[in-house]
ZATOR-499848 format. One line per 10 residues: their letters; for each residue x, y, z of N, C-alpha, C, O, CB. Coordinates in Angstrom, 3 decimals, m for minus. Glycine has a CB too. Layout:
<pts>
A	X Y Z X Y Z X Y Z X Y Z X Y Z | ...
</pts>
This chain:
<pts>
XXXXXXXXXX	0.672 m1.068 m0.001 0.036 0.111 0.067 0.659 1.601 0.134 1.423 2.014 1.006 m0.648 m0.074 1.051 | 0.297 2.126 m0.681 0.989 3.336 m0.725 0.759 4.041 0.666 0.085 3.581 1.588 0.507 4.197 m1.950 | 1.460 5.275 0.655 1.296 6.159 1.875 m0.121 6.679 2.174 m0.814 6.548 3.183 2.185 7.359 1.727 | m0.368 7.347 0.929 m1.693 7.586 0.616 m2.931 6.740 0.878 m3.997 7.013 1.430 m1.658 7.751 m0.530 | m2.488 5.688 0.343 m3.828 4.923 0.784 m3.662 4.100 2.281 m4.612 3.451 2.720 m4.224 3.722 m0.493 | m2.495 4.182 2.944 m2.694 3.985 4.190 m3.665 4.930 5.132 m4.446 4.638 6.037 m1.487 3.958 4.609 | m3.317 6.073 4.589 m3.597 7.031 5.325 m4.905 7.318 5.061 m5.513 7.997 5.888 m2.778 8.025 5.202 | m5.632 6.821 3.775 m7.064 6.932 3.454 m7.836 6.058 4.785 m8.783 6.303 5.532 m7.383 6.211 1.773 | m6.727 4.750 4.596 m7.378 3.682 5.454 m7.896 4.134 6.587 m9.098 4.133 6.855 m6.536 2.661 5.822 | m6.966 4.554 7.321 m6.788 5.148 8.565 m8.128 6.313 8.669 m9.126 6.197 9.381 m5.154 5.840 8.631
XXXXXXXXXX	m7.893 7.113 8.001 m9.347 7.876 7.818 m10.779 7.436 7.801 m11.738 7.976 8.353 m9.345 8.409 6.715 | m10.743 6.347 7.059 m11.929 5.264 7.059 m12.489 4.696 8.497 m13.577 4.680 9.074 m11.392 3.962 6.243 | m11.219 4.263 8.747 m11.488 3.419 9.892 m12.238 4.562 11.078 m13.311 4.409 11.663 m9.887 2.636 10.450 | m11.336 5.641 11.176 m11.868 6.877 12.027 m12.991 7.239 12.111 m13.517 7.615 13.159 m11.444 7.916 11.767 | m13.654 7.165 10.764 m15.157 7.754 10.455 m15.880 6.688 10.938 m16.927 6.938 11.534 m15.594 8.112 8.836 | m15.539 5.591 10.804 m16.455 4.677 10.981 m16.825 4.516 12.410 m17.952 4.130 12.720 m16.031 3.520 10.421 | m15.807 4.831 13.394 m16.125 4.611 15.104 m16.887 5.899 15.586 m17.066 6.091 16.789 m14.549 4.460 16.152 | m17.297 6.708 14.706 m18.267 7.702 14.900 m19.561 7.184 15.522 m20.189 7.856 16.341 m18.537 8.342 13.632 | m19.937 6.000 15.123 m21.181 5.046 15.292 m21.162 3.922 15.867 m22.153 3.266 16.190 m21.688 4.693 14.251 | m19.719 3.561 16.072 m19.318 2.482 16.715 m19.842 2.184 18.116 m20.353 3.169 18.649 m18.037 2.554 16.722
XXXXXXXXXX	m19.839 1.110 18.814 m19.597 1.304 20.093 m18.406 0.990 20.559 m17.637 0.150 20.092 m20.390 0.761 20.747 | m18.171 2.028 21.972 m16.836 1.950 22.247 m15.845 0.498 22.083 m14.723 0.489 21.577 m16.853 2.404 23.575 | m16.415 m0.441 22.525 m15.362 m1.765 22.389 m14.941 m1.841 21.309 m13.742 m1.917 21.041 m15.819 m3.106 22.618 | m16.262 m1.830 20.153 m15.763 m2.079 18.724 m14.786 m1.047 18.052 m14.017 m1.357 17.142 m16.964 m2.161 17.832 | m14.920 0.537 18.730 m14.630 1.174 18.046 m12.535 1.318 18.567 m11.565 1.743 17.940 m15.848 2.379 18.129 | m12.686 0.747 19.885 m11.290 0.633 20.156 m10.080 m0.601 19.161 m8.990 m0.518 18.596 m11.412 0.235 21.771 | m11.370 m1.911 19.494 m11.074 m2.874 18.378 m10.528 m2.449 16.832 m9.693 m3.133 16.239 m12.344 m3.562 18.200 | m11.037 m1.401 16.353 m10.544 m1.242 14.901 m9.674 m0.234 15.044 m9.062 0.086 14.025 m11.600 m0.920 13.790 | m9.407 0.471 16.231 m8.392 1.578 16.349 m7.231 0.251 16.637 m6.140 0.648 16.229 m8.720 3.015 17.792 | m7.171 m0.499 16.934 m6.011 m1.151 17.406 m5.706 m1.961 16.082 m4.575 m2.313 15.748 m6.242 m2.061 18.820
XXXXXXXXXX	m6.642 m2.160 15.512 m6.139 m2.748 13.992 m5.514 m1.601 13.366 m5.333 m1.937 12.196 m7.421 m3.333 12.916 | m5.137 m0.549 13.522 m4.902 0.412 12.674 m3.098 0.360 12.947 m2.233 0.905 12.262 m5.871 1.915 13.064 | m2.969 m0.279 13.877 m1.326 0.241 14.473 m0.652 m0.558 13.845 0.480 m0.559 14.328 m0.844 0.132 16.121 | m0.770 m1.531 12.678 m0.244 m2.195 11.876 m0.087 m1.428 10.539 0.890 m1.571 9.804 m0.906 m3.325 11.847 | m0.977 m0.722 10.322 m0.525 0.225 8.926 0.021 1.466 9.200 0.779 2.108 8.473 m1.723 0.608 7.960 | m0.369 1.741 10.190 0.592 3.031 10.665 2.289 2.664 10.726 3.253 3.241 10.224 0.073 3.528 12.383 | 2.195 1.617 11.453 3.951 1.264 11.772 4.712 0.720 10.275 5.831 0.847 9.777 4.127 m0.315 13.163 | 3.271 m0.028 9.840 3.850 m0.912 8.515 4.118 m0.550 7.066 4.298 m1.240 6.062 3.007 m1.892 8.285 | 4.073 1.314 7.377 4.404 2.294 6.029 5.705 1.645 5.382 5.812 1.074 4.297 4.768 4.099 6.482 | 6.483 1.850 6.176 7.992 1.529 6.120 8.757 2.087 4.939 9.928 1.797 4.693 8.197 0.032 6.093
XXXXXXXXXX	8.069 2.838 4.289 8.799 3.543 2.979 9.148 4.851 3.550 8.277 5.630 3.938 7.792 3.745 1.514 | 10.794 5.186 3.626 11.368 6.103 3.545 10.313 7.615 3.073 9.793 7.480 1.966 12.445 5.600 2.685 | 10.103 8.478 3.539 9.398 9.773 3.164 10.134 11.116 3.836 11.160 11.019 4.509 7.799 9.668 3.696 | 9.562 12.191 3.598 10.401 13.334 4.497 9.915 13.429 5.727 8.979 12.790 6.208 10.370 14.788 3.973 | 10.554 14.219 6.209 10.321 14.338 8.084 9.311 14.714 8.184 8.551 13.970 8.805 11.138 15.293 9.077 | 8.767 15.953 7.688 7.171 16.051 7.443 5.775 14.936 7.362 4.749 14.901 8.042 7.182 16.587 6.231 | 6.141 14.275 6.486 5.150 12.934 6.514 5.276 12.056 7.632 4.247 11.788 8.252 5.378 11.999 5.320 | 6.683 11.416 8.103 6.744 10.872 9.338 6.535 11.637 10.405 6.342 10.936 11.398 7.780 10.337 9.501 | 6.496 12.642 10.597 6.056 13.533 11.648 4.486 13.181 11.349 3.871 12.299 11.947 6.594 15.267 11.501 | 3.996 13.932 10.429 2.415 13.753 10.702 2.104 11.994 10.484 1.027 11.819 11.055 1.384 14.853 9.385
XXXXXXXXXX	2.406 11.142 10.123 2.262 9.634 10.643 2.449 9.595 12.197 1.591 8.935 12.783 3.433 8.611 9.931 | 3.425 10.187 12.981 3.613 10.032 14.401 2.273 10.500 14.806 1.375 9.805 15.280 4.867 10.844 15.059 | 2.253 11.807 14.552 1.012 12.552 15.365 m0.097 11.869 14.994 m0.774 11.579 15.980 0.745 14.138 15.053 | m0.658 11.413 13.741 m1.965 10.827 13.561 m1.957 9.335 14.674 m2.956 8.868 15.221 m2.174 10.455 11.718 | m0.287 8.716 14.803 m0.748 7.654 15.728 m1.140 8.119 17.199 m2.118 7.653 17.784 0.362 6.615 15.826 | m0.333 9.032 17.720 m0.649 9.660 18.724 m1.902 10.090 19.323 m2.156 10.056 20.527 m0.119 10.408 18.592 | m2.811 10.575 18.217 m3.795 10.943 18.424 m4.787 9.948 18.612 m5.666 10.007 19.471 m3.977 11.701 17.656 | m4.636 9.073 17.828 m5.592 7.814 17.558 m5.799 6.893 19.241 m6.773 6.461 19.857 m4.644 6.626 16.133 | m4.071 6.926 19.522 m3.793 6.028 20.965 m4.507 7.053 22.073 m5.022 6.442 23.009 m1.807 5.745 21.393 | m4.601 8.196 22.115 m5.352 9.027 22.857 m6.723 8.940 22.560 m7.299 9.480 23.504 m4.930 10.268 22.738
XXXXXXXXXX	m7.561 8.534 21.723 m8.675 8.353 21.328 m9.234 7.104 21.685 m10.384 6.843 22.039 m8.681 8.565 20.158 | m8.478 6.542 21.573 m8.668 4.714 21.510 m8.559 4.493 23.419 m9.427 3.836 23.993 m6.792 3.587 20.302 | m7.409 5.129 24.185 m7.213 4.941 25.577 m8.825 5.859 26.127 m9.599 5.282 26.892 m5.424 5.707 26.141 | m9.093 7.123 25.673 m10.231 7.669 26.604 m11.554 6.540 26.139 m12.415 6.373 27.004 m10.627 9.617 26.216 | m11.703 5.865 24.960 m12.808 4.838 24.825 m12.640 3.796 25.613 m13.553 3.373 26.324 m12.973 4.324 23.551 | m11.843 3.442 25.586 m11.305 2.019 26.859 m11.547 2.244 28.005 m11.957 1.357 28.753 m9.749 1.628 27.092 | m11.327 3.600 28.434 m11.415 3.686 29.949 m12.889 4.006 30.423 m13.182 3.855 31.609 m10.410 4.840 30.495 | m13.866 4.469 29.450 m14.922 5.018 29.277 m15.120 6.433 29.542 m16.056 6.734 30.284 m15.642 4.381 29.842 | m14.327 7.425 29.013 m13.906 8.671 29.544 m14.337 9.374 28.026 m14.286 8.884 26.897 m12.113 8.760 30.182 | m14.754 10.650 28.465 m15.584 11.406 26.919 m14.308 11.645 25.899 m13.296 12.212 26.312 m16.510 13.350 27.269
XXXXXXXXXX	m14.451 11.051 24.184 m13.422 11.127 23.450 m14.229 12.152 22.770 m13.434 12.528 21.910 m12.808 9.863 22.751 | m15.549 13.004 22.567 m15.820 13.767 21.840 m14.956 14.347 20.948 m15.079 14.404 19.724 m16.291 14.395 22.385 | m14.009 14.806 21.686 m13.003 15.991 20.902 m11.921 15.501 20.282 m11.148 15.946 19.433 m12.364 17.060 21.828 | m12.069 13.994 21.168 m10.401 13.647 20.489 m10.673 13.144 18.982 m9.842 13.294 18.086 m9.412 12.150 21.462 | m11.960 12.516 18.797 m11.800 11.661 17.204 m11.668 12.807 16.253 m11.140 12.558 15.169 m13.318 10.589 16.640 | m12.008 13.844 16.460 m11.715 14.975 15.343 m10.371 15.558 15.173 m9.863 16.032 14.156 m12.543 16.147 15.586 | m9.830 15.417 16.521 m8.166 15.705 16.396 m7.782 14.123 15.760 m6.872 14.315 14.953 m7.207 16.134 18.267 | m8.012 13.113 15.792 m7.319 12.101 15.135 m7.589 12.219 13.318 m6.784 11.968 12.422 m7.895 10.625 15.857 | m8.876 12.645 13.225 m8.967 12.814 11.905 m8.374 14.343 11.374 m8.475 14.509 10.158 m10.464 12.568 11.582 | m7.982 15.074 11.880 m7.531 16.140 11.400 m6.040 16.108 11.455 m5.387 17.015 10.939 m8.106 17.193 12.031
XXXXXXXXXX	m5.346 14.868 12.200 m3.988 14.482 11.950 m3.938 13.825 10.873 m2.990 13.955 10.097 m3.390 13.772 12.899 | m5.264 12.755 10.574 m4.754 11.782 9.582 m5.287 12.503 8.144 m5.066 11.850 7.124 m5.407 10.103 9.884 | m6.020 13.893 7.987 m6.035 14.470 6.900 m4.776 15.522 6.343 m4.524 15.981 5.229 m7.203 15.030 7.015 | m4.054 15.680 7.836 m2.953 16.296 7.337 m1.916 15.514 6.703 m1.321 15.774 5.656 m2.433 16.962 8.271 | m1.738 14.246 7.688 m0.769 13.135 7.224 m1.156 12.755 5.341 m0.356 12.799 4.406 m1.127 11.540 8.443 | m2.439 12.449 5.307 m2.708 12.401 3.742 m2.120 13.594 2.980 m1.216 13.438 2.159 m4.287 12.385 3.434 | m2.648 14.779 3.267 m2.476 15.438 2.231 m0.742 16.028 2.199 m0.294 16.815 1.365 m3.659 16.536 2.265 | m0.263 15.637 2.913 1.349 15.649 2.939 2.244 14.171 2.450 3.409 13.778 2.383 1.762 15.982 4.614 | 1.005 13.735 2.203 1.721 12.254 1.103 1.697 12.217 0.132 2.472 11.525 m0.528 1.326 11.013 1.038 | 0.628 13.085 m0.440 0.437 13.494 m1.747 1.183 13.784 m2.567 0.779 14.123 m3.679 m0.100 14.230 m1.837
</pts>
């Protein structure tokens, strides 16, 4: 998969978590780890930083869901990070 395809897959998953039950959303988000870390291609520092920022935002979102904490503002932050990643990868 290309970097853009990976970022798009991450975005799709994040959008799907909006209507998912927290447990299901956490499972989906955990599945993204291999996509994000498996990118493997050397890119610019900006793309690598955007990928890392997306990963951290997803972790914060998943952690809040897992703990039953409010996550309403964390999902949009993760989506914003993933959209920036996708834009830089193109």
